[in-house]
SELUM-780395 format. One line per 8 residues: number of its first residue (from 1); their letters; for each residue y, x, z of C-alpha. Coordinates in steps of 0.05 Angstrom, whole numbers, plus 5000, padded with zeros to 4 digits. Layout:
<tikes>
NUM = a = Y:X:Z; ...
</tikes>
This chain:
<tikes>
1 = mdrwekig = 5404:2844:8897; 5372:2786:8933; 5302:2762:8920; 5319:2712:8864; 5364:2762:8828; 5307:2813:8826; 5259:2760:8799; 5310:2740:8746
9 = vsaavlal = 5322:2812:8724; 5247:2828:8718; 5234:2764:8677; 5295:2778:8633; 5272:2849:8618; 5203:2823:8600; 5233:2771:8553; 5281:2822:8521
17 = fylfsyaa = 5224:2869:8501; 5189:2812:8463; 5254:2787:8432; 5271:2858:8409; 5200:2866:8381; 5207:2801:8342; 5276:2820:8317; 5252:2889:8295
25 = sivltrhs = 5194:2858:8257; 5245:2820:8215; 5302:2870:8209; 5266:2938:8209; 5209:2921:8162; 5204:2994:8137; 5194:3018:8208; 5142:2969:8233
33 = flsnwllv = 5119:3018:8287; 5184:3003:8326; 5168:2929:8331; 5096:2945:8350; 5117:2994:8403; 5167:2945:8433; 5110:2894:8436; 5067:2946:8473
41 = agglafgl = 5127:2960:8518; 5129:2886:8534; 5055:2888:8553; 5070:2947:8599; 5132:2913:8626; 5090:2853:8647; 5051:2898:8694; 5115:2927:8722
49 = cvallgqi = 5141:2856:8731; 5078:2836:8770; 5086:2900:8812; 5158:2884:8826; 5139:2814:8849; 5088:2846:8895; 5143:2890:8922; 5190:2831:8933
57 = ynshadsy = 5137:2791:8971; 5106:2853:9004; 5037:2843:8975; 4988:2900:8967; 5014:2965:8937; 4971:2986:8878; 4922:2930:8893; 4865:2921:8843
65 = mlfvvwli = 4888:2849:8832; 4954:2876:8804; 4914:2911:8749; 4868:2851:8738; 4928:2806:8726; 4960:2859:8683; 4895:2867:8644; 4887:2794:8623
73 = pnllfaif = 4945:2787:8573; 4937:2858:8547; 4863:2846:8534; 4882:2782:8496; 4933:2823:8457; 4878:2873:8440; 4828:2820:8418; 4876:2781:8373
81 = tryqpfyv = 4920:2837:8345; 4868:2893:8342; 4925:2941:8352; 4897:3006:8380; 4947:3017:8437; 4927:2951:8468; 4854:2973:8466; 4871:3036:8503
89 = isyvlahl = 4917:3000:8553; 4863:2948:8567; 4810:3001:8576; 4853:3041:8625; 4874:2978:8664; 4802:2955:8671; 4782:3022:8700; 4844:3025:8745
97 = algfflhp = 4826:2955:8771; 4755:2978:8785; 4779:3043:8816; 4826:3008:8865; 4773:2957:8881; 4725:3013:8900; 4780:3055:8934; 4835:3009:8960
105 = svvhvtre = 4900:3045:8972; 4920:3005:9033; 4856:2999:9074; 4795:3044:9083; 4730:3013:9059; 4663:3041:9082; 4609:3041:9028; 4536:3061:9032
113 = eewwymvy = 4511:3118:8989; 4462:3072:8953; 4520:3026:8936; 4559:3084:8904; 4498:3106:8864; 4491:3036:8835; 4566:3034:8819; 4562:3101:8782
121 = wlialgni = 4505:3075:8739; 4539:3008:8726; 4602:3044:8702; 4560:3090:8659; 4521:3032:8628; 4585:2993:8613; 4616:3053:8579; 4554:3070:8539
129 = vlfyltat = 4555:2999:8512; 4628:3009:8491; 4609:3077:8461; 4552:3045:8421; 4597:2989:8396; 4651:3039:8373; 4600:3088:8344; 4569:3033:8302
137 = qklrsgpi = 4638:3007:8281; 4624:2939:8313; 4687:2955:8352; 4736:2996:8312; 4773:3041:8360; 4773:3116:8357; 4806:3125:8426; 4756:3079:8460
145 = yylsflvf = 4700:3118:8425; 4720:3182:8460; 4745:3152:8525; 4681:3112:8536; 4638:3174:8524; 4680:3216:8571; 4678:3164:8628; 4604:3152:8616
153 = svslflsg = 4589:3227:8620; 4631:3237:8683; 4601:3175:8718; 4531:3198:8701; 4548:3268:8725; 4573:3241:8792; 4510:3199:8801; 4469:3263:8801
161 = fadvygel = 4501:3283:8868; 4484:3219:8905; 4444:3235:8967; 4394:3178:8959; 4322:3170:8937; 4303:3243:8945; 4306:3284:8881; 4309:3222:8835
169 = pemlyllm = 4385:3224:8820; 4382:3298:8801; 4320:3290:8757; 4347:3227:8724; 4413:3261:8708; 4379:3322:8678; 4334:3277:8637; 4393:3236:8611
177 = gallffaf = 4432:3299:8598; 4375:3328:8557; 4369:3263:8517; 4444:3263:8503; 4442:3336:8483; 4387:3322:8432; 4421:3258:8408; 4486:3294:8390
185 = lkwlpnrg = 4445:3346:8354; 4399:3305:8311; 4417:3231:8312; 4493:3232:8319; 4515:3304:8305; 4581:3315:8341; 4604:3383:8362; 4655:3360:8413
193 = mlivtaal = 4609:3314:8450; 4554:3366:8447; 4599:3416:8481; 4621:3365:8534; 4548:3348:8549; 4530:3421:8553; 4589:3437:8598; 4572:3381:8647
201 = lalfvlak = 4500:3402:8649; 4521:3474:8662; 4569:3451:8717; 4514:3409:8748; 4464:3466:8749; 4516:3513:8778; 4535:3463:8833; 4462:3455:8852
209 = ffrmmleh = 4455:3531:8852; 4513:3539:8901; 4484:3485:8945; 4416:3519:8947; 4450:3587:8959; 4484:3560:9021; 4418:3532:9046; 4375:3593:9029
217 = ysegffll = 4421:3654:9033; 4372:3713:9031; 4350:3772:8989; 4290:3732:8965; 4332:3675:8940; 4380:3720:8901; 4321:3758:8870; 4289:3693:8848
225 = allaaagl = 4356:3669:8821; 4363:3733:8780; 4293:3722:8752; 4310:3650:8737; 4373:3671:8700; 4333:3721:8659; 4280:3668:8645; 4333:3619:8624
233 = vwgavvai = 4361:3668:8573; 4292:3686:8547; 4274:3612:8539; 4339:3599:8502; 4325:3656:8454; 4255:3630:8440; 4280:3559:8430; 4335:3580:8381
241 = nwlrkesa = 4288:3625:8341; 4237:3568:8337; 4291:3520:8312; 4314:3570:8259; 4243:3572:8232; 4238:3496:8233; 4304:3487:8198; 4283:3533:8142
249 = hhkskwvq = 4230:3482:8123; 4268:3418:8137; 4337:3443:8114; 4369:3411:8176; 4444:3417:8186; 4443:3409:8261; 4414:3477:8280; 4482:3510:8279
257 = ffqeaftv = 4509:3457:8326; 4450:3467:8372; 4457:3542:8372; 4531:3540:8390; 4524:3488:8445; 4461:3517:8473; 4491:3587:8474; 4552:3560:8513
265 = lvttvaas = 4506:3525:8562; 4460:3584:8574; 4516:3635:8576; 4556:3596:8628; 4497:3581:8673; 4458:3645:8667; 4519:3691:8671; 4547:3656:8732
273 = igaisltg = 4480:3654:8769; 4466:3726:8749; 4534:3753:8771; 4534:3716:8838; 4461:3733:8852; 4469:3806:8836; 4531:3811:8880; 4497:3774:8937
281 = llvlifdm = 4434:3817:8932; 4474:3882:8934; 4516:3859:8993; 4454:3838:9033; 4417:3903:9017; 4474:3954:9030; 4516:3913:9079; 4577:3955:9059
289 = eepvlyvi = 4634:3922:9022; 4671:3978:8987; 4611:4019:8960; 4582:3953:8934; 4647:3940:8896; 4643:4008:8863; 4570:3996:8843; 4588:3927:8815
297 = fflsligf = 4647:3955:8777; 4607:4009:8742; 4549:3962:8729; 4597:3916:8693; 4619:3973:8648; 4554:4010:8637; 4500:3958:8646; 4531:3897:8614
305 = vgpvlfmk = 4589:3914:8568; 4553:3975:8541; 4493:3941:8510; 4539:3890:8476; 4578:3946:8442; 4521:3993:8423; 4464:3945:8408; 4490:3906:8348
313 = kmdstvry = 4423:3873:8333; 4418:3841:8402; 4407:3766:8401; 4473:3729:8407; 4452:3689:8468; 4433:3752:8505; 4495:3788:8482; 4544:3734:8504
321 = tlltmgym = 4507:3725:8571; 4511:3799:8586; 4583:3802:8563; 4604:3742:8606; 4566:3770:8666; 4599:3837:8657; 4668:3806:8653; 4656:3766:8716
329 = lgaasslf = 4633:3826:8756; 4685:3873:8727; 4743:3826:8737; 4724:3808:8808; 4710:3880:8830; 4771:3910:8796; 4816:3860:8832; 4791:3883:8900
337 = leqyywil = 4786:3958:8887; 4844:4002:8904; 4874:4055:8859; 4873:4044:8783; 4803:4020:8766; 4834:3957:8738; 4868:3999:8684; 4800:4026:8664
345 = flaallyv = 4773:3955:8661; 4832:3933:8617; 4819:3992:8571; 4746:3972:8566; 4768:3901:8548; 4814:3927:8493; 4755:3967:8464; 4710:3905:8466
353 = wkavasip = 4765:3866:8430; 4765:3917:8374; 4689:3927:8371; 4666:3854:8376; 4700:3811:8324; 4669:3743:8341; 4718:3690:8364; 4680:3669:8428
361 = arlltqla = 4678:3742:8452; 4751:3752:8437; 4771:3688:8473; 4732:3711:8534; 4763:3781:8529; 4833:3752:8524; 4823:3708:8586; 4794:3764:8628
369 = fllvlffk = 4849:3812:8607; 4906:3765:8625; 4875:3745:8692; 4866:3817:8715; 4934:3838:8688; 4971:3781:8723; 4937:3787:8791; 4939:3863:8794
377 = ltdlhvpe = 5012:3868:8774; 5029:3815:8826; 4987:3852:8877; 5027:3915:8863; 5091:3877:8883; 5117:3872:8812; 5163:3810:8813; 5126:3748:8790
385 = ttvllivf = 5182:3733:8741; 5173:3801:8709; 5097:3791:8703; 5107:3723:8671; 5156:3751:8622; 5107:3807:8604; 5052:3756:8592; 5099:3712:8551
393 = vfqmamyy = 5123:3768:8505; 5053:3797:8498; 5022:3730:8479; 5078:3708:8432; 5071:3775:8396; 4997:3759:8387; 5013:3689:8362; 5054:3718:8305
401 = vkrlpvvl = 4999:3766:8283; 4979:3733:8218; 4913:3770:8213; 4886:3735:8275; 4843:3673:8266; 4878:3607:8280; 4837:3595:8343; 4862:3661:8373
409 = qnsslvya = 4934:3648:8351; 4931:3579:8386; 4901:3608:8449; 4957:3660:8451; 5009:3605:8442; 4978:3566:8501; 4981:3627:8547; 5052:3644:8526
417 = llalialt = 5077:3574:8539; 5040:3571:8605; 5076:3634:8627; 5143:3607:8603; 5135:3539:8637; 5114:3575:8701; 5181:3612:8698; 5218:3545:8700
425 = ethfdsla = 5183:3530:8766; 5202:3597:8796; 5260:3593:8844; 5310:3647:8825; 5364:3673:8872; 5420:3645:8830; 5432:3576:8801; 5450:3608:8734
433 = anllanlg = 5382:3641:8728; 5346:3576:8744; 5389:3539:8693; 5377:3593:8641; 5301:3591:8650; 5299:3515:8642; 5347:3512:8584; 5312:3571:8552
441 = ffafttyl = 5244:3536:8555; 5272:3471:8527; 5309:3507:8470; 5251:3552:8452; 5198:3496:8451; 5245:3451:8411; 5253:3508:8360; 5177:3516:8358
449 = lyqtlrqk = 5169:3442:8347; 5214:3445:8286; 5181:3509:8260; 5109:3486:8267; 5126:3418:8236; 5160:3451:8177; 5099:3497:8169; 5053:3436:8175
457 = nksafgiv = 5014:3472:8229; 4986:3411:8263; 4946:3446:8318; 5005:3490:8340; 5052:3430:8336; 5006:3390:8382; 5004:3447:8432; 5079:3455:8434
465 = lafwfafl = 5091:3380:8437; 5044:3375:8497; 5083:3429:8534; 5150:3398:8513; 5132:3331:8544; 5100:3365:8605; 5166:3401:8617; 5205:3336:8614
473 = lmkyydll = 5156:3303:8662; 5161:3362:8711; 5237:3362:8709; 5237:3287:8721; 5200:3296:8787; 5238:3359:8805; 5308:3336:8789; 5319:3267:8762
481 = wsllhksl = 5277:3234:8816; 5326:3256:8869; 5391:3261:8828; 5387:3196:8789; 5363:3127:8804; 5289:3121:8784; 5303:3065:8734; 5359:3103:8700
489 = slfllsvv = 5319:3167:8694; 5259:3130:8666; 5305:3094:8616; 5334:3161:8593; 5264:3190:8585; 5243:3130:8544; 5304:3138:8499; 5284:3211:8487
497 = ffavsywl = 5213:3189:8472; 5234:3136:8422; 5284:3183:8388; 5231:3237:8379; 5181:3185:8353; 5231:3158:8303; 5248:3228:8280; 5175:3246:8272
505 = errmqgew = 5162:3182:8234; 5218:3199:8185; 5194:3271:8177; 5121:3251:8165; 5133:3194:8117; 5106:3234:8059; 5040:3249:8095; 5027:3182:8127
513 = aaptpavf = 5005:3119:8091; 5056:3064:8076; 5073:3024:8138; 5034:2959:8149; 5071:2896:8169; 5089:2891:8243; 5039:2857:8288; 5090:2803:8304
521 = trrrvilv = 5094:2781:8232; 5018:2774:8226; 5000:2741:8293; 5064:2705:8313; 5033:2641:8342; 4979:2674:8384; 5028:2726:8409; 5076:2672:8433
529 = liillqfl = 5019:2637:8470; 4999:2702:8505; 5071:2716:8523; 5076:2646:8552; 5013:2660:8592; 5048:2721:8622; 5106:2679:8645; 5058:2627:8673
537 = ltgyqvys = 5022:2680:8714; 5087:2709:8741; 5113:2638:8755; 5050:2621:8793; 5057:2684:8835; 5129:2665:8852; 5111:2593:8867; 5053:2609:8913
545 = sesilskg = 5093:2662:8951; 5154:2617:8958; 5110:2560:8984; 5083:2604:9040; 5153:2629:9058; 5183:2559:9060; 5125:2520:9092; 5083:2571:9128
553 = atiklelv = 5078:2581:9203; 5117:2639:9231; 5079:2687:9277; 5093:2755:9308; 5041:2811:9306; 5038:2880:9337; 5029:2936:9287; 5019:3010:9276
561 = pvdprslm = 5049:3037:9210; 5038:3099:9167; 5078:3120:9106; 5050:3133:9036; 5082:3122:8967; 5063:3073:8913; 5063:3102:8843; 5088:3038:8812
569 = qgdyvrig = 5125:3002:8867; 5163:3055:8906; 5163:3072:8980; 5127:3027:9028; 5101:3028:9099; 5027:3019:9105; 5012:2976:9165; 4953:2969:9212
577 = ytistleg = 4953:2910:9260; 4919:2899:9326; 4883:2841:9293; 4856:2888:9239; 4800:2908:9286; 4754:2854:9314; 4721:2892:9371; 4646:2887:9378
585 = edfssgek = 4634:2862:9307; 4597:2897:9250; 4613:2867:9182; 4589:2887:9114; 4644:2901:9064; 4676:2848:9019; 4662:2784:9059; 4714:2729:9062
593 = irvvlrkq = 4734:2714:9134; 4780:2665:9170; 4806:2692:9236; 4837:2651:9292; 4902:2679:9321; 4928:2653:9388; 4997:2660:9419; 5000:2706:9479
601 = sdnvydya = 5047:2705:9539; 5096:2753:9504; 5099:2706:9443; 5059:2757:9402; 4997:2729:9367; 4930:2764:9375; 4857:2754:9357; 4829:2695:9397
609 = gyyetagk = 4756:2716:9392; 4738:2665:9338; 4725:2675:9264; 4690:2640:9207; 4648:2671:9152; 4606:2635:9100; 4627:2568:9130; 4600:2585:9200
617 = wnkpytae = 4638:2602:9264; 4616:2661:9306; 4616:2615:9367; 4636:2543:9381; 4711:2537:9369; 4760:2486:9397; 4830:2491:9367; 4892:2497:9411
625 = ptdviing = 4961:2473:9390; 4989:2543:9377; 4928:2570:9340; 4939:2597:9270; 4881:2612:9222; 4892:2670:9174; 4849:2689:9114; 4822:2759:9109
633 = ktvggsqv = 4768:2803:9079; 4721:2849:9115; 4723:2923:9096; 4663:2947:9136; 4648:2956:9210; 4696:2917:9253; 4754:2923:9204; 4789:2865:9169
641 = eygiesyf = 4848:2866:9120; 4893:2806:9109; 4935:2824:9048; 4996:2840:9091; 4983:2914:9101; 5043:2940:9062; 5118:2932:9070; 5165:2958:9016
649 = vpegtglv = 5229:2995:9035; 5286:3029:8999; 5269:3099:8974; 5272:3152:9027; 5274:3104:9086; 5199:3100:9099; 5199:3150:9157; 5256:3114:9192
657 = vernakfa = 5220:3047:9188; 5155:3080:9211; 5188:3108:9274; 5223:3043:9293; 5178:2985:9271; 5133:2959:9326; 5124:2886:9306; 5118:2845:9242
665 = tikvgang = 5140:2774:9227; 5087:2739:9185; 5087:2673:9147; 5019:2639:9144; 5009:2581:9096; 4968:2519:9109; 4910:2548:9068; 4910:2612:9111
673 = dallesls = 4943:2659:9061; 4996:2704:9092; 5059:2741:9072; 5095:2796:9110; 5167:2775:9119; 5199:2830:9161; 5189:2888:9211; 5226:2896:9276
681 = pk = 5228:2945:9336; 5217:2889:9386
</tikes>
């Protein structure tokens, strides 16, 4: 198709989604979710339409401006319809726009460490405001409530690693982490957020421990680390006992939350530090690898697993720390030892499973058992397919043991499906075996979906559904991407998605509330106005680009391409020009700049030595008849980008274009904006 045909098709698809949504709101009143989903699909199609226009006119691949333009109507949809999918889409688009602004996909931007530290905190502050608004119901959105907390926590976590202002980032993160930990215990009791906060704190402490270990690798350091781990466990025991006494007087309900989260935190940190420090200390003292492995193996059985089994009155924090430490040491050493020590370790794990009935201990035992079993059987040259089948059968058998707690049944289901989906990625010798593995997974998971839905087992149903869709996604990239046209394969996947959704809606009618009227019937006028805004935005993009192509000056530039892939827009060649580097200059990032290009003897344009920033020329400039002024933006150092750094090509042809293209034909408008028109070998 030519340029105008592509534009017409993209606009028509966008219009059809909204027309179908409106029609469904009138015809399918009992299934209002279909109209609402088609409306959401239209909001998503607008972004794809903008991306396609960017592809047609060779504007930036995955540019942050694409997501900003995409965000505007979706945010308006969210504000006026209050439909939750639009909240989520707007939230994701806003963060994608920010992400691509900070990390452009086409050019490399140099940022100072202080700048990144400020960005992390700004992202954290913005998300904590959203979290507060959703937590207090000023903004009613469950997904944003959890997403904002997660992004806030991760951004705050990353800020603690910034190498600025001495120890301030680390201390500030630990202080904020402690405040959050207390907040989710006493003020806003929430087990999930408590565990996330504890896990990030544990990960942060471990990361700092590894960094210090690399800097101070010695017997003294490991001895101090062992003492610190022991002190951490002792302090945790004292703190939990104190809180138990306090709760007896105040009848507080948050002590159990505290004990669980605090035990997870202390166990993870103390066991990891203890296991690594003990191993490092023994290696430095004896300087002999194999004897140390034997010592570590028997220490794991006698010194750590033993007390857990035979000292029933031991404090839970101490017990789980020793157990975790023993599993780490035993699993690591048994994997490296020859002969059959790993069988002895597996036998010890089975005994622990029987002797210790607590769910956390059994989850840990299950994980350690499967890891050692898988790696040792593989190491003994048992075919990987056989090992995966063993794990699958073993874990599915556990899943059907009714006496097991639900948590352990679900963990067994996860491990079984992981083994089965790994089989679909294994390359068998025959096509029939490959086909059987893939069809077998699809058939088995489809059966499990039906079974768990009929049994109203929501947790197991969610697990199976996640694996079912993961399989479809994997097969799309493995097979459909290369066998079918991308658009056709995505269309077929969407048909499957809608069919499953419709079936689920019919099956769950008795459990869900009566359907509310479709969004289109409640907000018809405002929706039409927002849809018109989308067409105005796309129309302006077409108009401005066509103006440059029809009226702009044509220049030829020398280039150097590389070849990535755009997630949304297909294959493209990423281009670096000779004019992208202004030798001898040192710009800060993000400044607007106007660069003078001058025609050379070979009819190729090059940097003339003149540029303008903030309304001032770098030196007195007298225009020549052939001069062309192009708009750009500094990206740090001597680098400038002009918005013409990507050229879209048919799928699979990027490498050919990369090898042959040496020059680019550019159209520069009267205002200095540029479009890349074509590439050529000469």
